[in-house]
C-alpha positions as CSV (number, residue, x, y, z in Angstrom):
1,M,4.6,13.9,-7.5
2,I,1.0,13.3,-8.8
3,K,0.4,13.2,-12.5
4,Y,-2.9,12.9,-14.3
5,K,-2.9,11.3,-17.7
6,N,-5.4,9.9,-20.1
7,N,-4.7,6.4,-21.3
8,R,-6.1,6.8,-24.8
9,Q,-4.5,3.7,-26.3
10,R,-5.5,1.8,-23.2
11,L,-2.5,-0.6,-23.7
12,A,0.6,-1.0,-21.5
13,A,3.9,0.5,-22.7
14,E,6.3,-1.6,-24.7
15,K,8.4,-2.2,-21.6
16,I,5.9,-3.7,-19.2
17,D,7.9,-3.2,-16.0
18,D,7.9,0.7,-16.2
19,Y,4.9,0.9,-13.9
20,Q,2.2,-1.1,-12.2
21,V,-1.5,-0.7,-12.2
22,G,-3.8,-0.9,-9.2
23,V,-7.2,0.1,-7.8
24,F,-8.3,2.4,-5.0
25,A,-11.4,0.3,-4.1
26,F,-13.9,2.2,-1.9
27,T,-17.5,2.0,-0.7
28,D,-20.2,4.6,-0.5
29,N,-19.7,5.0,3.2
30,G,-15.9,5.8,3.1
31,K,-14.3,2.4,3.5
32,L,-11.3,1.2,1.6
33,V,-10.1,-2.3,0.7
34,L,-6.5,-3.2,1.5
35,V,-4.8,-6.5,1.0
36,T,-1.5,-8.0,2.3
37,G,1.4,-8.7,0.0
38,R,2.0,-12.3,-1.0
39,K,5.4,-12.3,0.7
40,S,4.8,-9.8,3.4
41,A,2.3,-8.8,6.0
42,D,2.3,-5.2,4.7
43,W,-1.1,-3.7,3.8
44,I,-1.2,-2.5,0.2
45,L,-3.7,-1.6,-2.6
46,P,-4.6,-4.4,-5.0
47,K,-2.1,-3.9,-7.8
48,G,0.1,-5.7,-10.3
49,N,2.2,-5.7,-13.4
50,T,1.0,-4.5,-16.7
51,D,0.3,-6.8,-19.7
52,K,1.0,-5.6,-23.2
53,H,-2.0,-7.6,-24.5
54,C,-4.4,-6.0,-22.0
55,S,-5.5,-2.4,-21.3
56,D,-4.2,-0.9,-18.0
57,R,-7.7,-0.5,-16.8
58,E,-8.7,-4.1,-17.5
59,Q,-5.4,-5.3,-15.8
60,A,-6.2,-3.2,-12.7
61,R,-9.7,-4.8,-12.7
62,E,-8.2,-8.2,-12.9
63,E,-5.8,-7.5,-10.1
64,A,-8.7,-6.3,-7.9
65,F,-10.6,-9.5,-8.5
66,E,-7.6,-11.9,-8.1
67,E,-6.1,-10.3,-5.0
68,A,-9.2,-9.0,-3.2
69,G,-12.3,-10.5,-4.7
70,L,-13.6,-7.2,-5.8
71,E,-16.2,-6.3,-8.5
72,G,-17.1,-2.7,-9.1
73,T,-17.3,0.3,-11.4
74,M,-14.0,1.8,-12.5
75,K,-13.3,5.2,-14.0
76,W,-11.3,5.6,-17.2
77,K,-9.1,8.3,-15.7
78,Y,-6.3,7.2,-13.5
79,N,-3.8,8.9,-11.2
80,E,-0.1,8.2,-11.5
81,F,2.2,8.3,-8.5
82,D,5.9,8.1,-8.1
83,T,6.8,5.4,-5.6
84,S,9.9,4.0,-4.0
85,G,10.8,0.4,-4.7
86,K,11.4,-1.9,-7.6
87,V,8.7,-0.3,-9.8
88,K,8.9,3.5,-9.7
89,K,5.4,4.4,-10.8
90,L,1.9,3.3,-9.9
91,R,-1.2,4.0,-12.0
92,V,-4.3,3.9,-9.7
93,Y,-7.8,3.6,-11.0
94,P,-10.7,4.5,-8.6
95,M,-13.1,1.6,-8.2
96,K,-16.5,1.9,-6.5
97,I,-17.1,-1.5,-5.0
98,K,-20.3,-3.3,-6.0
99,K,-19.5,-6.8,-4.6
100,L,-17.0,-8.1,-2.1
101,L,-16.7,-11.8,-3.1
102,K,-15.9,-14.5,-0.5
103,D,-14.3,-16.8,-3.1
104,F,-11.4,-15.4,-5.2
105,P,-8.2,-16.7,-6.6
106,E,-5.7,-15.4,-4.0
107,R,-7.9,-15.7,-0.9
108,K,-5.5,-18.3,0.7
109,E,-2.4,-16.2,-0.1
110,R,-3.5,-12.8,1.2
111,K,-5.6,-11.1,3.9
112,R,-8.2,-8.6,3.0
113,I,-9.6,-5.8,5.1
114,L,-12.3,-3.2,4.6
115,I,-11.6,-0.2,6.8
116,S,-12.0,3.6,7.0
117,F,-9.7,5.9,5.1
118,D,-8.4,7.2,8.4
119,E,-7.5,3.8,9.7
120,A,-6.0,2.8,6.4
121,E,-3.6,5.7,6.5
122,K,-2.3,4.5,9.9
123,M,-1.7,1.0,8.6
124,V,0.4,1.6,5.5
125,G,3.8,2.9,4.5
126,K,4.6,6.5,3.7
127,D,4.1,6.2,-0.1
128,L,0.8,4.6,0.2
129,T,-0.4,7.1,2.9
130,E,0.1,9.9,0.4
131,I,-1.7,8.0,-2.3
132,I,-4.7,7.3,0.0
133,R,-4.9,11.0,1.0
134,C,-4.9,12.1,-2.6
135,M,-7.3,9.5,-3.8
136,R,-9.8,9.9,-1.0
137,R,-10.1,13.6,-1.9
138,K,-11.0,12.6,-5.4
139,V,-13.7,10.1,-4.5
140,S,-15.2,11.9,-1.4
C-alpha cells in the first residue's frame, strides 16, 4: 500500500488528477495539524490537486499555507498512499512546523486543530488513520 518514490522532475504528471499532494505537518512535541474539508466537517490533512506548472513539493507547501496557515520545513522525499475516493493516490510530504499563522486564505472556510498523533488517529477515517500511523513512525 505504501510506496516511496523520488520526485526527480519535481513536476506533476501530465494528467493532473492522477493524485493529490498534501502535508503531514507536525511539531517537535508530537502534535499534528488537521483541517476540516471545505464541504464537510471531516478532519483531513492539508492537501490539494497538483498543478502541472508547479512542483509537487511546492504545491503541497501552498496547500499547507492556504488551508491551515502553516509555514515550515519540508523534506524532498514523499510517501505515496493508495486511498479510496475520487482521487486514488495521495503524495504526502513531511513538514516540520515553524509557524502557525492566525491569518491565512481559507481560515473562514475551514477549522484547524493541533492535536496529538493518538488523538488525531481517533478523529479521522480509516485511510487517514493508516497514513498517520505510517508517517508518525517516519518523523518520530
